[in-house]
Each structure stands twice: as C-alpha cells, then as structure tokens.
C-alpha positions as CSV (number, residue, x, y, z in Angstrom):
1,M,0.0,0.0,0.0
2,R,1.3,3.5,-0.9
3,L,-0.2,6.7,0.4
4,F,-0.1,10.0,-1.4
5,L,-1.4,13.5,-0.6
6,V,-4.6,14.4,-2.3
7,A,-2.9,17.3,-4.0
8,V,-1.3,14.9,-6.4
9,L,-4.1,12.4,-6.5
10,A,-5.9,13.6,-9.7
11,S,-2.8,14.0,-11.7
12,V,-1.6,10.5,-10.8
13,L,-4.9,9.0,-11.9
14,A,-5.0,11.0,-15.2
15,G,-1.5,9.9,-16.0
16,C,-1.9,6.2,-15.4
17,P,-1.1,4.1,-18.5
18,K,-3.6,1.5,-19.6
19,G,-3.1,-1.7,-17.6
20,D,-1.7,0.0,-14.4
21,E,-4.6,-1.3,-12.3
22,L,-3.0,-0.4,-8.9
23,K,-3.2,3.3,-9.7
24,S,-6.6,3.3,-11.5
25,A,-8.6,3.5,-8.2
26,A,-8.0,5.5,-5.0
27,L,-9.7,6.6,-1.8
28,K,-9.8,10.2,-1.0
29,V,-9.9,10.2,2.8
30,Q,-11.0,13.5,4.4
31,L,-10.0,13.7,8.0
32,H,-12.1,16.4,9.7
33,Y,-11.3,17.6,13.2
34,E,-13.5,19.8,15.4
35,G,-13.3,21.4,18.8
36,F,-9.5,21.0,19.0
37,R,-6.4,21.1,16.9
38,P,-4.6,17.7,17.1
39,G,-0.9,17.6,17.6
40,C,-0.7,14.5,15.5
41,V,-3.2,12.4,13.4
42,T,-2.4,8.8,12.3
43,L,-4.3,6.9,9.7
44,T,-4.2,3.1,9.7
45,V,-5.4,1.1,6.6
46,T,-6.1,-2.7,7.1
47,D,-7.0,-5.3,4.5
48,Q,-10.4,-6.7,5.6
49,E,-9.6,-10.2,4.2
50,E,-6.2,-10.4,5.8
51,V,-5.9,-8.2,8.9
52,S,-2.2,-8.9,9.1
53,R,-1.8,-6.7,6.1
54,Q,-1.8,-3.2,7.6
55,V,-0.1,0.2,7.0
56,T,0.0,3.3,9.3
57,T,1.1,6.8,8.5
58,N,1.3,10.1,10.3
59,V,-0.6,12.9,8.8
60,N,0.8,16.5,9.1
61,V,-1.5,18.9,10.8
62,S,-1.4,22.4,9.4
63,A,-1.3,25.5,11.7
64,G,-4.5,27.3,12.5
65,A,-7.4,27.2,14.8
66,P,-10.0,24.4,14.5
67,P,-12.0,23.2,12.7
68,G,-9.8,21.8,10.0
69,T,-9.5,19.0,7.3
70,L,-6.6,16.7,6.4
71,S,-6.6,14.8,3.1
72,V,-5.0,11.5,2.4
73,A,-5.0,9.3,-0.8
74,V,-5.2,5.5,-0.5
75,F,-4.3,3.4,-3.6
76,R,-4.6,-0.3,-4.4
77,Q,-1.8,-2.5,-3.3
78,A,-0.5,-5.7,-4.9
79,G,-1.6,-8.7,-3.0
80,W,-4.4,-6.9,-1.1
81,S,-8.1,-7.3,-1.5
82,N,-10.1,-4.3,-2.6
83,D,-11.9,-4.0,0.7
84,V,-10.1,-2.0,3.4
85,K,-10.8,-0.6,6.9
86,L,-9.7,2.9,7.8
87,L,-8.9,4.0,11.4
88,A,-8.0,7.6,12.2
89,R,-6.5,8.5,15.6
90,A,-6.0,12.0,17.0
91,H,-3.3,12.7,19.6
92,E,-2.7,15.6,21.9
93,Q,0.5,17.7,21.3
94,S,2.4,15.0,19.5
95,C,2.2,11.4,18.2
96,E,3.4,10.3,21.6
97,G,0.7,12.4,23.3
98,A,-2.6,11.2,24.7
99,Q,-5.1,9.8,22.2
100,V,-8.2,12.0,22.4
101,A,-10.3,11.1,19.3
102,T,-10.8,8.2,16.8
103,A,-12.9,7.6,13.7
104,E,-13.2,4.6,11.5
105,A,-14.8,3.5,8.2
106,T,-14.7,0.7,5.6
107,A,-14.2,1.4,1.9
108,S,-13.7,-0.5,-1.4
109,L,-11.2,0.1,-4.1
110,A,-13.0,-2.2,-6.6
111,K,-14.2,0.7,-8.7
112,D,-11.8,2.7,-10.8
113,G,-11.6,6.4,-10.1
114,I,-11.7,8.4,-6.8
115,T,-13.9,7.3,-4.0
116,P,-14.4,9.9,-1.2
117,V,-14.3,8.8,2.5
118,D,-15.0,11.2,5.4
119,L,-13.9,10.7,8.9
120,L,-14.7,13.0,11.8
121,L,-12.4,13.5,14.8
122,G,-14.1,15.4,17.6
123,A,-12.8,16.5,21.1
124,L,-12.9,19.7,23.1
125,D,-10.0,22.1,23.9
126,A,-12.0,25.0,25.3
127,D,-9.1,27.2,26.3
128,G,-7.2,26.6,23.1
129,D,-3.9,25.7,24.8
130,G,-3.4,22.6,22.8
131,F,-4.5,20.3,25.6
132,V,-7.9,18.5,25.5
133,R,-10.2,18.2,28.4
134,K,-10.0,15.1,30.5
135,E,-13.6,14.1,29.6
136,D,-12.2,13.4,26.1
137,Q,-9.2,11.5,27.5
138,G,-7.1,14.6,27.3
139,T,-4.6,15.8,29.9
140,D,-5.5,19.5,30.3
141,C,-5.2,20.3,34.0
142,D,-7.8,23.1,33.7
143,D,-9.5,23.5,30.4
144,R,-10.8,26.9,31.5
145,D,-7.3,28.4,31.9
146,P,-4.9,28.6,29.0
147,D,-2.0,29.1,31.3
148,R,-2.6,25.7,32.9
149,K,-1.8,23.2,30.3
150,G,-1.1,19.5,30.6
151,P,0.7,17.5,33.3
152,T,4.3,18.5,34.0
153,P,7.2,16.7,35.5
154,W,7.7,17.3,39.2
155,Y,11.2,17.0,40.6
156,E,12.4,16.4,44.2
157,D,12.8,19.8,46.0
158,L,14.0,19.1,49.5
159,D,15.1,22.6,50.3
160,G,11.9,24.3,49.2
161,D,13.4,26.8,46.8
162,N,11.0,25.8,43.9
163,Y,13.7,24.2,41.9
164,G,14.1,20.4,41.7
165,N,17.3,18.4,42.0
166,R,18.8,18.3,38.6
167,L,20.6,15.0,39.3
168,L,17.3,13.1,39.7
169,P,14.6,12.2,37.2
170,P,11.1,13.5,37.8
171,R,9.4,11.9,40.8
172,V,6.0,12.2,39.0
173,T,4.3,13.8,36.0
174,A,1.0,15.3,37.0
175,C,-1.0,18.5,37.2
176,E,-0.2,18.9,40.8
177,G,3.0,17.9,42.5
178,P,3.3,16.2,45.8
179,A,5.0,17.8,48.8
180,L,8.7,18.6,48.5
181,T,8.6,18.7,44.7
182,A,9.0,21.5,42.1
183,S,7.9,21.8,38.5
184,R,11.3,23.3,37.6
185,T,14.6,21.4,37.7
186,G,18.2,22.6,37.6
187,D,19.0,22.8,41.4
188,C,22.6,21.9,41.8
189,D,22.4,21.9,45.7
190,D,19.1,20.7,46.9
191,R,20.2,21.2,50.6
192,D,20.6,25.0,50.3
193,P,17.5,27.0,49.4
194,S,19.6,30.0,48.5
195,V,21.3,28.0,45.7
196,H,19.2,27.6,42.5
197,P,19.1,28.8,38.8
198,D,17.7,32.0,37.5
199,Q,19.7,34.4,39.7
200,A,23.0,36.2,39.7
201,E,25.9,34.8,41.7
202,F,25.2,36.6,44.9
203,R,28.0,35.6,47.2
204,C,31.7,34.8,46.8
205,D,32.1,31.5,48.5
206,G,33.8,29.1,46.1
207,R,30.5,27.6,45.2
208,D,28.1,27.7,42.2
209,D,25.2,29.6,43.7
210,N,23.2,30.0,40.4
211,C,23.8,26.5,39.0
212,D,25.4,27.6,35.8
213,D,28.4,25.4,36.4
214,V,30.6,28.4,37.1
215,K,31.8,29.5,40.5
216,D,31.7,33.1,41.7
217,E,31.5,34.5,38.2
218,S,30.1,37.8,39.5
219,F,33.3,38.5,41.4
220,D,36.7,39.3,40.2
221,V,38.3,36.4,42.0
222,G,42.0,36.4,41.3
223,G,42.0,39.9,40.0
224,D,44.6,42.5,41.1
225,C,43.6,44.7,44.0
226,F,44.9,46.9,46.9
227,N,43.7,46.2,50.4
228,D,42.8,48.8,53.1
229,S,46.5,49.3,53.8
230,Q,47.1,50.0,50.1
231,C,49.1,46.8,49.8
232,P,48.9,45.0,46.4
233,G,47.2,41.6,46.3
234,A,44.6,39.4,44.7
235,N,40.9,39.1,45.2
236,V,39.7,36.1,47.1
237,C,36.4,35.2,48.7
238,G,35.8,36.1,52.3
239,N,32.7,36.5,54.4
240,G,30.5,36.1,51.4
241,G,32.1,38.9,49.5
242,V,35.4,39.6,47.8
243,V,38.4,40.7,49.8
244,C,41.8,41.7,48.8
245,N,44.4,39.2,50.0
246,S,47.9,40.6,50.2
247,T,51.1,38.8,51.2
248,V,52.9,42.2,51.5
249,T,53.4,43.4,55.1
250,P,52.5,47.1,55.5
251,T,54.8,49.5,57.3
252,A,53.7,50.7,60.7
253,W,53.8,54.4,61.3
254,Y,53.9,56.2,64.6
255,V,52.9,59.7,65.8
256,D,53.8,61.8,68.9
257,E,50.5,62.3,70.9
258,D,51.9,63.5,74.2
259,G,54.1,66.3,72.8
260,D,57.4,64.9,74.0
261,G,58.9,64.8,70.5
262,K,59.0,61.0,70.4
263,A,56.5,59.0,68.3
264,G,54.9,56.0,69.9
265,A,51.2,55.9,69.1
266,E,50.5,53.8,66.0
267,A,48.9,55.9,63.3
268,G,48.2,53.0,61.0
269,R,50.0,50.6,58.7
270,T,50.2,51.1,55.0
271,C,52.1,50.2,51.8
272,G,51.2,53.6,50.4
273,P,52.7,57.1,50.9
274,V,54.2,58.0,54.2
275,P,51.5,59.6,56.4
276,A,52.3,63.2,57.4
277,G,54.0,63.7,60.7
278,T,54.8,60.1,61.3
279,S,57.9,58.0,61.9
280,A,58.5,54.4,60.9
281,V,60.3,53.8,64.3
282,S,58.5,53.8,67.6
283,T,60.6,55.7,70.2
284,D,57.9,56.2,72.9
285,C,56.5,53.2,74.8
286,D,53.8,55.4,76.6
287,E,52.1,58.2,74.7
288,S,49.9,59.1,77.7
289,T,52.8,61.0,79.4
290,V,55.7,63.2,78.5
291,H,57.7,61.5,81.3
292,V,58.3,58.3,79.3
293,A,60.2,57.9,76.0
294,N,63.2,56.3,74.6
295,G,66.4,58.0,75.7
296,L,65.0,59.7,78.8
297,P,67.0,59.2,82.0
298,E,65.4,56.8,84.5
299,V,64.2,58.6,87.6
300,C,62.4,57.4,90.8
301,D,58.8,58.0,89.8
302,R,57.3,54.5,89.4
303,L,57.4,54.9,85.6
304,D,59.5,53.2,82.9
305,N,61.0,56.6,81.8
306,N,63.5,55.1,79.3
307,C,61.3,52.4,77.9
308,A,63.8,49.8,78.9
309,G,61.1,47.4,80.3
310,G,61.7,48.2,84.0
311,V,60.6,50.7,86.5
312,D,63.0,52.8,88.6
313,E,66.0,50.7,87.7
314,G,68.9,51.3,90.0
315,A,69.5,50.6,93.7
316,T,69.0,54.2,94.9
317,C,65.2,54.3,94.3
318,A,64.5,51.4,96.7
319,T,66.2,53.4,99.6
320,L,64.1,56.5,99.0
321,T,61.0,57.3,101.1
322,W,58.3,59.9,101.3
323,R,59.1,62.8,103.7
324,E,56.3,63.4,106.2
325,N,55.9,66.2,108.7
326,Q,53.1,66.5,111.2
327,Q,51.8,69.5,113.2
328,V,52.9,71.8,110.3
329,D,51.8,75.2,111.5
330,G,49.9,73.5,114.4
331,D,47.3,70.8,114.7
332,V,45.6,72.0,111.5
333,P,43.2,69.9,109.3
334,W,44.8,71.0,106.0
335,N,42.1,70.9,103.3
336,A,44.2,71.8,100.3
337,I,47.7,71.8,98.9
338,T,48.9,73.4,95.7
339,L,52.6,73.2,94.6
340,H,54.7,76.0,93.1
341,G,57.8,75.2,91.2
342,T,60.0,72.4,92.5
343,Q,60.1,73.4,96.2
344,G,57.2,75.8,97.0
345,A,53.8,74.8,98.3
346,W,50.7,76.5,99.7
347,F,48.5,74.9,102.4
348,A,44.9,76.1,103.1
349,S,42.3,75.4,105.8
350,K,39.8,77.2,107.9
351,N,41.3,80.6,108.7
352,K,44.7,79.2,107.8
353,L,47.0,79.8,104.9
354,A,50.7,78.9,104.8
355,Y,53.5,78.9,102.2
356,A,56.4,76.5,102.5
357,T,59.8,76.3,100.7
358,S,62.5,73.7,101.3
359,T,63.7,75.7,104.3
360,T,61.0,78.1,105.4
361,L,57.3,78.1,106.4
362,T,55.4,81.4,106.3
363,S,51.9,81.7,107.8
364,F,49.4,84.3,106.5
365,K,46.4,85.8,108.1
366,C,43.5,84.8,105.9
367,G,40.0,84.6,107.3
368,G,37.6,82.1,105.7
369,D,36.9,78.4,105.5
370,W,39.1,77.5,102.6
371,K,38.4,74.1,100.8
372,A,40.5,74.3,97.6
373,A,43.6,76.1,96.2
374,W,45.4,76.6,92.9
375,T,48.7,78.3,92.2
376,S,49.8,80.2,89.0
377,S,53.2,80.0,87.5
378,T,54.1,83.2,89.4
379,G,53.4,81.7,92.8
380,R,50.1,83.5,93.4
381,V,47.6,81.3,95.2
382,F,43.8,81.4,94.6
383,L,41.5,80.0,97.2
384,A,37.9,78.9,97.2
385,G,35.7,78.0,100.2
386,A,32.6,78.5,102.3
387,N,29.8,81.0,101.4
388,G,31.0,81.1,97.8
389,E,34.1,83.1,98.8
390,L,37.2,83.4,96.6
391,T,40.5,85.2,97.4
392,T,44.1,85.4,96.4
393,R,47.6,86.0,97.9
394,T,51.2,86.0,96.8
395,P,54.2,84.8,98.8
396,A,55.4,88.4,99.0
397,D,52.2,89.8,100.6
398,P,52.3,91.1,104.1
399,T,51.6,88.1,106.5
400,G,49.5,90.2,108.8
401,T,47.1,91.6,106.3
402,D,43.9,89.7,106.0
403,C,42.6,88.2,102.8
404,V,39.9,90.1,100.9
405,P,37.2,87.7,99.7
406,V,35.0,88.2,96.7
407,V,31.8,86.4,95.9
408,A,30.0,85.8,92.6
409,A,26.5,87.3,92.5
410,G,23.9,84.6,93.0
411,N,26.2,82.1,94.7
412,T,26.8,81.7,98.4
413,S,27.1,77.9,98.3
414,M,30.3,76.2,99.4
415,L,33.0,76.2,96.8
416,N,34.8,72.8,96.9
417,G,37.2,73.0,94.0
418,I,39.2,75.5,92.0
419,V,41.5,75.5,89.0
420,G,43.1,78.2,86.9
421,L,43.8,78.3,83.1
422,E,47.0,80.3,82.5
423,Q,47.8,80.8,78.8
424,P,50.5,81.9,78.2
425,A,52.4,81.3,81.4
426,G,52.6,84.5,83.5
427,S,49.4,86.0,82.2
428,E,46.4,86.6,84.4
429,P,44.7,83.3,84.8
430,V,41.0,82.5,84.4
431,L,39.7,80.7,87.5
432,Y,36.9,78.2,87.6
433,A,35.4,77.0,90.9
434,V,32.6,74.5,91.6
435,A,29.9,74.6,94.3
436,S,27.8,72.2,96.3
437,N,24.7,73.5,94.6
438,G,26.1,72.8,91.1
439,N,27.1,76.3,90.3
440,I,30.2,76.8,88.2
441,V,31.9,80.2,88.8
442,R,34.4,82.0,86.6
443,W,36.7,84.7,87.9
444,R,39.4,86.7,86.1
445,R,40.9,89.6,88.0
446,P,40.2,92.5,88.3
447,D,36.6,91.6,87.2
448,A,34.2,90.2,89.7
449,P,33.5,86.5,89.6
450,T,30.3,85.4,87.8
451,V,28.2,82.2,87.8
452,V,28.7,80.6,84.4
453,T,26.0,77.9,84.7
454,Q,24.5,75.5,87.2
455,V,24.4,71.8,86.7
456,P,22.3,69.2,88.5
457,A,24.9,67.8,90.9
458,N,26.8,68.4,94.1
459,L,30.1,69.4,92.6
460,R,33.2,68.5,94.7
461,A,36.3,69.1,92.4
462,I,37.4,70.6,89.1
463,D,40.6,70.4,87.0
464,G,41.8,71.3,83.6
465,L,44.9,72.4,81.6
466,E,45.5,75.7,79.6
467,T,42.2,75.7,77.6
468,P,38.5,75.5,78.7
469,D,37.8,72.4,76.6
470,T,40.0,70.3,79.0
471,L,37.9,71.3,82.1
472,M,36.2,68.5,84.0
473,A,34.0,69.0,87.0
474,V,32.9,66.0,89.2
475,G,30.6,65.2,92.0
476,F,27.4,63.2,92.7
477,V,23.6,63.3,93.0
478,T,21.9,61.7,96.0
479,V,18.4,60.4,95.7
480,G,17.1,58.9,99.0
481,S,20.0,57.1,100.5
482,Q,21.9,56.3,97.3
483,S,24.4,58.5,95.4
484,T,25.5,58.2,91.8
485,I,28.5,59.9,90.3
486,R,28.4,62.9,87.9
487,V,31.0,64.1,85.5
488,F,30.7,67.3,83.4
489,R,33.0,68.6,80.7
490,S,33.2,72.1,79.2
491,N,33.0,73.4,75.7
492,S,35.8,75.5,74.1
493,D,35.0,78.7,76.0
494,G,33.8,77.4,79.4
495,S,30.3,78.6,78.9
496,A,28.5,75.3,78.3
497,W,28.9,72.1,80.2
498,Q,27.9,68.6,79.0
499,E,27.4,65.6,81.3
500,D,29.1,62.4,80.5
501,S,26.7,59.5,80.7
502,F,27.4,56.1,82.4
503,N,25.2,53.2,81.5
504,P,24.3,51.8,83.9
505,P,24.7,54.6,86.4
506,I,27.7,54.2,88.7
507,V,26.8,54.2,92.4
508,G,29.2,56.4,94.5
509,S,30.4,59.9,95.2
510,L,33.3,61.5,93.4
511,R,35.7,63.7,95.5
512,G,38.7,64.3,93.2
513,V,39.7,64.8,89.6
514,D,43.0,65.1,87.8
515,V,43.3,66.1,84.1
516,V,46.7,64.8,83.2
517,N,46.5,66.0,79.6
518,S,43.9,66.5,76.9
519,R,43.6,62.7,76.4
520,L,43.9,61.4,80.0
521,A,42.1,62.1,83.2
522,F,41.3,60.3,86.5
523,V,38.4,60.7,88.9
524,A,38.1,59.1,92.3
525,G,35.8,59.0,95.3
526,D,34.2,56.9,98.1
527,D,34.4,53.2,98.6
528,G,37.5,52.7,96.4
529,L,36.0,54.1,93.2
530,V,38.6,55.2,90.6
531,L,37.9,55.7,86.9
532,Q,40.2,56.6,84.0
533,R,39.2,58.4,80.9
534,Y,41.7,57.8,78.0
535,R,41.1,58.9,74.4
536,G,37.5,59.7,75.2
537,A,36.6,56.3,76.8
538,W,35.9,55.7,80.4
539,S,37.1,52.5,82.2
540,P,37.2,51.6,85.9
541,L,40.4,50.8,87.7
542,P,40.2,47.9,90.2
543,Q,38.5,49.0,93.5
544,A,41.1,50.7,95.7
545,S,41.5,48.7,98.9
546,F,44.2,47.8,101.4
547,L,44.3,44.9,103.8
548,G,40.7,44.1,102.9
549,T,39.4,47.7,103.5
550,R,38.0,49.7,100.7
551,L,39.6,53.1,100.6
552,N,37.8,56.4,100.4
553,A,39.8,58.5,97.8
554,L,39.6,62.2,98.7
555,D,41.9,63.2,95.9
556,V,43.7,61.7,92.9
557,Q,46.8,62.4,90.8
558,G,47.5,60.6,87.5
559,L,50.9,59.9,86.1
560,A,50.2,57.9,83.0
561,Q,47.6,55.6,81.5
562,G,46.8,53.0,84.2
563,K,49.0,54.7,86.8
564,A,47.8,57.0,89.5
565,Y,48.2,58.1,93.1
566,M,45.3,58.6,95.5
567,A,45.0,60.2,99.0
568,A,42.9,58.0,101.3
569,G,40.5,59.3,104.0
570,Q,41.6,56.4,106.2
571,G,45.2,57.7,105.9
572,G,48.1,56.8,103.5
573,V,49.0,57.4,99.9
574,F,48.3,54.6,97.5
575,F,49.5,53.9,94.0
576,F,48.0,51.9,91.2
577,D,50.8,50.4,89.1
578,G,48.6,49.1,86.2
579,S,47.5,45.9,87.8
580,T,47.1,46.4,91.6
581,W,46.9,49.1,94.3
582,L,50.1,49.4,96.4
583,S,50.8,51.3,99.6
584,A,53.1,54.1,98.6
585,H,53.2,55.7,102.0
586,P,51.3,54.4,105.0
587,G,49.6,56.6,107.5
588,T,46.7,57.0,109.9
589,N,45.8,60.6,109.5
590,A,43.1,61.4,106.9
591,L,44.7,62.8,103.7
592,R,42.5,65.4,102.0
593,S,44.4,66.9,99.1
594,L,47.0,65.7,96.6
595,D,49.0,67.8,94.0
596,S,52.0,67.4,91.8
597,T,54.0,69.3,89.2
598,S,55.7,66.2,88.0
599,P,56.0,62.5,89.0
600,T,59.0,63.5,91.2
601,N,57.3,66.5,92.9
602,I,54.2,65.4,94.8
603,G,52.6,66.9,97.8
604,V,49.9,65.6,100.1
605,V,48.2,67.2,103.1
606,G,45.6,66.2,105.7
607,D,44.6,66.2,109.3
608,H,46.8,67.1,112.3
609,G,49.0,69.3,110.2
610,T,50.1,66.4,108.1
611,V,52.3,67.4,105.1
612,I,53.9,64.7,102.9
613,Y,56.3,65.1,99.9
614,W,57.8,62.8,97.3
615,R,60.8,64.7,96.1
616,P,63.6,62.2,95.4
C-alpha cells in the first residue's frame, strides 16, 4: 500500500497508463477535526480479508485554529483485496501524546476512479492551549485556563526553593506535584534554598550559587587589588564577599601624641605614601605621658622613663622614702595643697594659709573656711571656700594683712574645687570654681566672679589644663540614700557644660579629679571608686583597697595611662601600678588633698597638720 497526498491524486490517476490497475482507483480520505487542533493524526489502513496486512502513516496537521480538514489518498496495493478498513486516531500535542479522538470506516477500491471517504475526529480544547479536556481523554489540567496546560514533571525539591534536584529524574508527571517537589529542575544543591538557577551569583564562596556550572563569576576572584593598607594583592572570597588578600606586610607608622617629641602611638599601617607627621620607628612606649620615651633618664617615679622594660632601675630608688611632717603650723586639718615650682607649696584650711619652701614656712592671716587652692606659675595662690568666697595671695604679701574675699553674684554655696587656666604662662589666669549646689563660677581679676552655669549635681572638684575644653567637674547626686556619680565637661570657652553618661549609672560619690593631659584624666571617690578616661573612653580601675578595707579616695593624681596616686580618707598614699593598688606611704591621718607638678614632685596634706612630699 502506498499513500499520497490528495494534491497529487488527480494528476496521478490521469497519467496512469492503460493496464496499471494499482493506480486506477483511489480513496480520497477526508479527516475532519472539530473542537480542538490535534498535535498528530495517524491513519491506519487494514486489509479486511487479511488483517495482518496493515499500514499506518502520520498525517501532518497544518497550523491554524480548529475546525480543519486533512486529506490522504489511499491506492490499491498488490496482494491486497479491494476492501479495506480505515482507522484515524488524533493525539494531543504529538504522536506520543494522549489519544483523544478516533474515527473509522470501511471502503472499497474495486471501482476505478476516486472514492471519497470522510472521517470526523471530535474533542474539546475549550481554552485553546493545545491540551484537550479530561472528559475526552485529554490531559488539560484546567480547560478553562490557557495558562494551565497538561501534566508537567515534578522533581524532588528538598530545600523548598521551587527548583528540583537536577541530578534526579522526575518523581511524578502530574497536574499537581506532591510535597517537596517543584515543576522546575536545575537545582545543583538541593540542601541549600539560596542556591538555584535564574539568579545572579550573589556571594563569593567558592560555590556555584546559580547552578550555571561556574563558581563566583560575578566576582573578580584572582584579579589585582589593593587592600585597606594600600598593599597589592589578589581578590579572594571572604565572608560572602570579595576581599583583597595581600602577602605584603605594610609598614607601621607612629605619631607623637603627648608632645614629648618622640613618636609611639601607632597611626596605622600602609604600603602607600608616608602619612604626614609620622615616623617608621617607635621611640615612645607610653604616649599618655611626657615623662616616658626612649632616651629619657630613669628617675624614681614608678614609671619606665627610658622604655627599657623596667621601673625605677637602680639601687637608689629602693632606699628613698616619702618625707612626712606633722603638726605643720599646728594641729591643722589642712584641706588643700597646691605646689609652686620644685620646692614651693601652699596649704589652706579654715582661717589658715601657709606657704612653704624647702627651708621656710610662712603663715598668712586669711579669714575664711578654705576648701580648695590653685597656684599660678608666678606663685600666686587662689582660694575657694565656704559661702562662695574666693580670694588670692602671693608669697610676698604682708603676712598680717587679712585676705579680701570676693563672691559671685547669685552664689553663696560652698565652693569645693578651683582650677586656673593660664595661657600663656605668667598671664592673668581665668579661674573656675565649683559649688555644692552645682554652680560653676568663673573669675578673672580684676573683674568680679560670675556664675557661668548651674548643673544638677553636688560638685566637689574641678581640674583642667590651659584651655577650657579640657575642664572637667565631678561630684554626685543623691536620691534617697543612694548617690550616683556625675562628670561634666566644658565646651571651648567654658560657657556650656555637658554631662558624661554612664550606662548603667555608677553608684558612688566622686571627690577628686586630675586632668593629666587632653587625652587622659582620672576621677576618684568613696568606697574605692577610681575611673580613668583615656582617648575619650571611660574605664574603671580595680577597686582601691588595702588589707581588705575599701579606701575612700579624697583626691587623685594621675601619672600615665593606668598609673595614678590617691590620697585616702583612712590615711596613707596609694599607687595603682597598672595591675594592683600598692601602699606608697602608710599613715593613719586622713589625707584630703594631693597635688603634683611632675612625678618627682608630689605633695599631700591632711589632718593634724600632716604634710607629705615625694621629692627624690
């Protein structure tokens, strides 16, 4: 049996020579389809006398919406009878698709010429998506929705990222997938939901995140780069991104922070240009003080002055002691000491003022209850005390002439601390004093003192160096039976004061403050409380105690970062060496004031006329 398209059927019959009986008769089979457009139509012709003689052919389906007609010519075949059976089958999508319609008929080729045969294939594809409804044995998942077509493969999706494992065949082909399956495949790591196709490579990790069989293609891995230290290197993956890995060691550069001319604070490491004002060699092992640097002579001050790794090297320091005198100018409870030069010192108390040198002691008449003192570079002392009173004397003033107090308008509260800012040296200083009611008083002679501001605290001490932005005032606030510390710092002209916050609040009362330099300060108070502020950050020192007793620090003097003296209300001078509190000078009389002009010139005063010096 041979099958020809109807387009050539008439010409074939007209051209048949006489005697060619196989081509003298033909069936013109018209395959009509309605309600759907088949993906494939097959026509099977069977000899009715011998059913084993059978031929099947696929018929092309032209494009276009249904209905439509396909034409097929069927000729006689040698060895066949003239009676045949015709069976048409329509398939969905392709010849391998579901069979959705059939039609059959019998016909005879006994008569010469063309015999028409019509077969009708009917099924319904209501949404026109190429899939027939299930009622017609089609596979359309929803024949009302053209976007929902036939069954699809569903692949195992254990990580729930809607992409199936590309290494596995479909688990099922259906309209709906079971749990932990996806209709898309291609996932190259079904254990990680962030890894799947159809996305950019989003992290640098040595893995193929978008399953395109290329790792980290969005990152210039291996490319040339410069790291933060400006050292050359190559890009590598790190922390999900790309980082510059360099095997070049940058040069460390150092700056001088304490102004001693020696650089020791690391300013950074770089392979780039030399930072301005830096040195490649560190020549200062402690940038918190000018009393430590390479090349300085070692002196007896509890510091490693020469950066040799030791403190007070040499046998002479161990034999030196603090020099203590009692009953200096009588059984006086000295409230304040302020040093002048290398040998001078002022002492102040209630109705008492004295000036001492290495060989003399001069008492001055000075009525008033004086609580604090400060000395200028010329030796003039300034006093602050009860009823808001301020006064001043010089060593050359007549001893019998009484002091003349002045008071700032609006403040009669006790003044507990005073400090002067003298810039340049020898000029008239600007004095700042602090009061129990939180008033901060400013005084520059010959003008009258004035109240600058009032802060919410009982202020007990104040200190600063040269410029107002170094000023620091300390005290406490008491609510009920509990006190918490307070610290205030000034702006550039001393007119506005801002409170430093401590979170959580620190329980205690501050009594003393020492501003060592613009970067370092110490505060101290009751119950062993001592804090250090270095480079803008507060940190506590271990609680000051001796022989199991917590010490009440009435004053404090810092030498360097992590090193400070304190005067104890229980008596004695104590030193923190960076790790522990040590007894520098024992005693039983309460010590109330501590001052220094250098680590080798320290003075302390207290009850019963006690005066103590460290002057090695």
